[in-house]
C-alpha positions in Angstrom: 259.6 67.3 5.9 257.3 64.3 5.3 257.9 61.3 7.5 259.3 57.9 6.0 259.4 54.4 7.3 261.7 55.9 10.2 258.7 56.9 11.9 257.8 53.2 12.8 260.7 53.2 15.2 258.2 54.9 17.4 256.3 51.7 18.9 252.9 53.5 19.0 253.2 54.5 15.2 254.8 51.2 14.4 251.9 49.3 16.0 249.2 50.7 13.5 247.7 48.6 11.0 249.0 49.4 7.4 245.8 51.2 6.3 245.8 53.3 9.4 249.5 54.1 9.2 249.1 55.3 5.5 246.5 57.7 6.6 248.8 58.9 9.4 251.9 59.2 7.4 250.6 62.3 5.5 250.0 64.2 8.8 253.6 63.4 10.3 256.4 65.7 10.0 260.0 65.0 11.1 261.5 67.4 13.5 265.0 67.6 14.7 265.6 68.8 18.3 268.8 69.5 20.4 269.4 68.6 23.7 267.6 71.2 26.0 265.0 72.2 23.4 261.7 73.0 25.2 258.8 71.5 23.2 255.9 72.1 25.6 255.3 74.5 28.4 252.3 74.0 30.7 251.5 77.8 30.6 250.9 77.6 26.8 248.5 75.5 24.7 250.3 72.9 22.4 249.2 72.0 18.8 251.6 69.3 18.2 252.0 65.8 19.6 255.6 64.4 19.2 256.4 60.7 18.8 260.0 60.1 19.6 261.8 57.9 17.2 265.4 58.0 18.5 265.4 60.0 21.7 264.2 60.3 25.3 262.0 63.2 26.3 262.0 64.3 29.9 259.0 66.2 31.3 260.4 68.4 34.2 258.5 70.0 37.1 259.9 73.5 38.0 259.9 74.0 41.7 260.1 77.4 43.3 263.6 77.7 44.9 264.5 74.2 44.0 266.1 72.7 40.9 263.5 71.2 38.3 262.6 67.6 38.9 262.2 65.0 36.3 258.4 63.6 36.5 258.1 61.7 33.4 260.3 60.1 30.8 258.9 59.4 27.3 260.8 57.0 25.0 260.4 55.8 21.5 257.5 53.8 22.9 255.4 56.8 23.6 254.0 60.2 22.8 253.9 63.7 24.2 252.1 66.9 23.5 
């Protein structure tokens, strides 16, 4: 689904000049994610960048024989991918 002005709630996208934003809008796609969805695994290459608009993305490090640890938090001011 193509993005609308809702994408501008991400501060990186919202900070673009209007002429730059208009070029990006045709490349952006809204994606709904559920809690616990994995969007990136370090063992695989990613072809997407996620710009959260209403969620927090947590990057976890999986330790052998220990619980996973949060190593980064990406909010609607950032991007991951």
